C-alpha positions in Angstrom: 0.0 0.0 0.0 1.3 3.4 -1.0 1.0 6.3 1.4 0.2 9.7 0.1 1.8 12.7 1.9 2.1 16.4 1.1 5.2 17.2 -0.9 6.8 20.0 1.1 9.9 19.9 -1.1 7.8 21.3 -4.0 7.6 24.7 -2.2 10.5 27.0 -2.8 12.5 27.6 0.5 10.4 25.1 2.5 13.2 24.8 5.0 13.3 28.5 5.6 9.5 28.6 5.9 9.6 25.9 8.5 12.2 27.8 10.5 10.1 31.0 10.3 7.0 29.1 11.5 8.9 27.6 14.3 10.3 31.0 15.4 6.8 32.5 15.3 5.4 29.7 17.4 8.2 30.2 19.9 7.5 33.9 20.1 3.8 33.4 20.5 4.2 31.0 23.3 6.9 33.2 25.0 4.6 36.2 24.8 1.7 34.2 26.1 3.7 33.0 29.1 5.0 36.5 29.9 1.5 37.9 29.7 0.2 35.2 31.9 2.9 35.9 34.6 2.3 39.7 34.5 -1.5 39.4 34.6 -1.4 36.9 37.4 0.8 39.1 39.5 -1.4 42.1 38.8 -4.5 40.1 39.6 -3.0 39.0 43.0 -1.9 42.5 43.9 -5.1 44.2 42.8 -7.2 41.6 44.7 -5.2 42.2 47.8 -5.6 46.0 47.7 -9.3 45.9 46.8 -9.0 47.4 43.3 -11.8 45.4 41.7 -11.7 47.0 38.3 -8.0 46.2 37.9 -8.7 42.7 39.2 -11.3 42.1 36.5 -9.0 43.4 33.8 -6.1 41.2 35.0 -8.4 38.2 35.2 -9.4 38.8 31.5 -5.7 39.1 30.6 -5.0 35.7 32.3 -7.8 34.1 30.3 -6.7 35.7 27.0 -3.1 34.5 27.7 -4.2 31.0 28.4 -6.4 31.0 25.3 -3.5 32.3 23.1 -1.1 29.6 24.4 -3.8 26.9 23.9 -4.5 28.1 20.4 -0.9 28.3 19.2 0.1 25.0 20.7 -3.2 23.3 19.9 -3.1 24.5 16.3 0.3 22.9 15.7 -0.9 19.6 17.3 -4.0 19.7 15.2 -2.1 20.3 12.0 0.3 17.4 12.8 -2.7 15.1 13.5 -4.3 16.1 10.2 -1.1 15.3 8.3 -0.8 11.9 10.0 -4.4 11.1 9.4 -4.2 12.1 5.8 -1.3 9.8 5.3 -3.4 6.8 6.3 -6.4 7.5 4.1 
């Protein structure tokens, strides 16, 4: 049985494109983690001092950072799953 996979070699500079995508994913995850840390600290300080508006904004920032990290990591996992599934069809 012959497996059918995408021909990434047909794209000009596929190696460079892969390196750029990897770098962008690293930057996205780094920014998400940094945002998560800053918003978590802000949330804790604001909750301790009773600044409820800042607490609400920091909580929103934490949720957005978690969503961004999940989307960037999950998108890569989903793409790899699709490529592996397509090879077995």
